[in-house]
C-alpha positions in Angstrom: 7.0 -6.9 -17.9 6.4 -4.2 -15.6 5.2 -4.2 -12.3 4.4 -1.2 -10.1 4.7 -1.5 -5.9 1.8 0.4 -4.6 3.2 0.0 -1.3 7.1 0.5 -0.1 8.4 1.8 3.0 11.2 3.4 1.5 11.5 6.2 4.2 13.0 3.5 6.7 16.2 3.8 8.2 17.4 0.3 6.6 17.2 1.6 3.3 19.8 4.6 3.8 22.6 3.2 3.1 22.3 1.6 -0.2 18.6 3.4 -1.6 20.1 4.0 -5.0 21.4 0.4 -5.1 17.7 -0.5 -3.9 16.4 1.5 -6.8 18.5 -0.2 -8.8 17.8 -3.5 -7.9 14.0 -2.8 -8.6 14.5 -1.7 -12.1 16.2 -4.6 -12.8 13.2 -6.7 -11.6 10.6 -4.8 -13.5 9.3 -2.7 -11.2 9.1 0.4 -12.8 7.1 2.7 -10.1 6.9 2.4 -6.5 4.2 4.4 -3.8 6.2 5.0 -1.2 4.2 4.7 2.3 3.6 8.0 4.6 2.6 6.5 7.6 3.8 9.3 10.2 3.8 12.9 9.9 7.7 13.1 9.3 7.6 9.7 7.1 5.1 11.6 4.6 7.0 14.7 3.9 10.6 12.5 3.6 8.0 10.2 0.9 7.2 13.5 -0.6 10.8 14.2 -1.1 11.5 10.6 -2.3 9.0 11.4 -4.8 10.2 14.8 -6.0 14.0 13.7 -6.3 12.8 10.9 -8.5 10.2 11.7 -11.0 8.0 8.9 -12.6 9.3 6.4 -10.8 8.3 7.2 -7.2 5.4 8.9 -5.9 4.0 9.1 -2.2 1.5 8.7 -0.1 0.4 11.1 3.2 -1.1 10.0 6.5 -1.0 8.6 10.1 -0.4 5.1 10.4 -2.9 3.9 13.3 -0.2 3.1 15.6 1.1 6.8 15.2 -2.4 8.5 15.9 -1.8 9.2 19.3 0.2 12.0 17.6 -2.6 12.9 15.3 -3.1 16.8 16.4 -4.3 20.3 14.0 -0.9 20.7 13.3 -0.1 17.0 11.7 -4.0 17.5 10.0 -2.6 20.5 8.3 0.7 19.1 7.3 -1.0 15.8 5.4 -3.3 18.7 3.9 -0.6 20.2 2.5 1.2 17.3 1.2 -1.9 16.2 -0.3 -1.7 19.4 -2.8 1.8 18.2 -4.3 1.4 15.9 -7.5 3.2 13.4 -6.6 1.5 12.6 -3.1 -0.8 10.1 -4.9 -3.1 8.7 -2.0 -4.6 9.6 1.6 -2.8 6.7 4.1 -1.8 5.0 5.2 -4.8 5.5 7.5 -7.0 2.7 9.4 -7.7 0.8 12.4 -4.9 -1.4 14.2 -6.8 -3.3 17.4 -3.8 -6.1 17.1 -1.3 -4.5 19.1 -3.1 -1.1 20.1 0.2 1.4 20.4 -2.7 4.0 20.1 -5.6 3.8 21.7 -9.0 2.5 20.2 -10.5 5.7 20.7 -7.5 8.1 19.4 -6.9 5.6 15.8 -10.6 6.2 15.6 -10.7 9.8 15.9 -7.7 10.1 13.6 -9.0 7.5 11.1 -12.3 9.7 10.3 -10.0 13.3 10.3 -7.9 11.4 7.5 -11.4 10.2 5.8 -12.5 14.1 5.5 -9.3 14.9 4.1 -9.6 12.4 1.2 -13.0 14.1 0.8 -12.4 17.3 0.7 -8.8 16.8 -1.8 -10.5 13.9 -3.7 -7.5 11.7 -3.4 -8.1 8.1 -3.0 -7.5 6.2 0.3 -4.6 3.9 1.4 -5.8 1.7 4.1 -5.0 0.1 6.7 -6.9 -2.9 9.1 -6.0 -5.3 11.1 -8.0 -7.2 14.2 -10.4 -4.1 14.0 -13.5 -5.2 11.0 -16.2 -3.9 12.3 -15.4 -1.4 13.7 -13.3 -0.1 10.4 -16.8 -0.9 8.1 -18.3 1.4 10.8 -16.2 4.5 10.3 -16.0 4.3 6.8 -20.2 4.0 6.5 -20.4 7.4 7.8 -18.2 8.8 4.9 -20.3 6.4 1.9 -20.5 7.9 -1.4 -18.4 10.9 -0.5 -15.1 9.1 -0.9 -13.4 8.3 -4.0 -11.5 5.3 -4.6 -9.9 3.1 -1.8 -7.4 0.0 -1.2 -6.8 -2.0 1.8 -3.4 -2.5 1.4 -1.7 -5.5 3.0 -4.4 -8.2 2.9 -4.5 -10.9 5.2 -7.8 -11.0 6.4 -11.0 -13.3 6.1 -12.9 -14.2 3.3 -16.1 -12.4 4.7 -13.8 -9.1 5.0 -12.4 -9.4 1.6 -16.1 -10.1 0.3 -17.1 -6.7 2.1 -14.6 -4.7 1.0 -15.1 -5.9 -2.5 -19.2 -5.0 -2.2 -18.7 -1.5 -1.2 -16.1 -1.4 -4.2 -12.8 -1.1 -2.7 -9.6 -2.8 -3.9 -7.0 -5.0 -2.5 -3.6 -5.0 -2.5 -1.9 -8.3 -1.6 1.8 -8.8 -0.2 4.5 -11.4 0.2 1.8 -12.5 2.8 0.6 -15.1 0.2 3.8 -16.6 -0.3 3.8 -17.6 4.1 3.2 -21.8 4.0 2.0 -20.9 7.8 0.3 -18.0 7.3 -0.7 -17.0 4.2 -2.2 -20.2 3.1 -6.2 -19.2 3.2 -5.1 -16.4 0.9 -4.2 -18.8 -1.8 -8.3 -20.0 -3.1 -9.8 -16.4 -1.7 -7.1 -14.3 -4.5 -9.1 -15.9 -7.4 -12.6 -13.8 -6.6 -10.9 -10.9 -6.9 -11.7 -8.8 -9.8 -8.9 -8.1 -12.3 -10.0 -4.8 -11.8 -10.0 -4.5 -8.3 -6.4 -6.4 -8.0 -3.3 -5.1 -6.8 0.3 -5.9 -5.5 3.0 -4.7 -2.9 6.1 -5.5 -0.9 5.7 -3.2 2.1 9.0 -3.2 2.1 11.4 -3.5 4.4 8.8 -6.1 6.5 7.4 -9.3 5.0 9.7 -10.8 3.2 8.4 -13.2 0.5 9.7 -16.8 2.2 9.4 -18.0 -1.5 12.7 -15.6 -2.1 15.8 -17.6 -2.4 18.1 -17.6 -1.5 17.3 -15.7 1.8 19.0 -12.2 2.0 20.8 -12.7 5.3 19.2 -9.1 6.4 16.1 -10.4 6.0 15.0 -7.4 4.7 12.7 -6.7 2.2 12.6 -5.0 -0.8 10.5 -3.9 -4.3 12.9 -6.0 -6.3 11.3 -9.2 -4.9 7.9 -8.2 -6.3 7.7 -10.8 -9.0 7.8 -13.4 -6.2 5.0 -11.9 -5.3 3.2 -11.9 -8.9 4.1 -15.2 -9.5 2.7 -16.7 -6.4 -0.6 -14.4 -7.6 -0.4 -15.3 -11.2 -0.3 -19.5 -10.0 -2.8 -19.0 -7.3 -5.0 -17.5 -10.0 -4.2 -20.0 -12.4 -3.2 -16.8 -14.6 -0.1 -16.4 -16.7 2.2 -14.0 -15.0 2.8 -11.7 -17.4 -1.2 -11.7 -17.3 -1.1 -11.1 -13.6 1.6 -8.1 -13.8 -0.3 -6.5 -16.9 -3.7 -6.2 -14.8 -2.0 -5.2 -11.7 0.0 -2.8 -13.4 -2.9 -1.1 -14.9 -5.2 -0.8 -11.9 -2.2 0.3 -9.8 -1.6 3.0 -12.2 -5.3 3.6 -13.2 -6.0 4.0 -9.3 -3.1 6.1 -8.3 -3.1 8.2 -11.3 0.6 7.5 -11.8 0.9 7.4 -15.8 3.4 5.6 -17.2 6.6 6.4 -15.5 9.6 8.2 -16.4 10.8 7.5 -20.1 14.6 8.0 -18.8 14.4 4.9 -16.7 15.6 2.4 -18.1 
């Protein structure tokens, strides 16, 4: 069984001391390929570097998370465009809107989002999207680009049934994380995931965040990492009424097609 983690923040400083071991544990757990999230100018550059150093196993996105939107300037726009010219960079993002914390003013978030959507139009690569507590504005901005962007995935989906169906009706994909494994916050997702068509469903850890609460024993450091993707696919399969092997197969096929990953590096065990 091979899995694809479509969202891993492997540039996070917590991975620096044992990065190679993190990758080794992921391989042992069946995670064949990982997409390293670019969430800032510096982070996107680092994501590309990791992908170049691990061909066929790691890939990257390039973008600016709404938390950092206030820093988006012409130099950032030029850098993101340059990074996306590399084959290893598979999507524009992480980009979108986050009104939950408003680390950047909402106007700055919308501006940075619109500029990155234009990059996606220009380069033709898919979108890796983030939305939290900003659904109406998120949809309004994306409507301006309707018919001009290619594929899009709303990553780390935690929203309502209505939001999910808005995304599916728009033709977008859904990324499911360990939020599904959280008996305090994720129970509403358990019925909803049955409604996601197999060809629009992907899985991700969003590591080092969102350690699945089904992991036992829990690591003392509480850091999530790609090897725990197996816990997510097991919960997802149970909630969809499928075998783990079937859910793994469909999410892997969908992820590889969406990000144009191929089938990995044959030298990776």
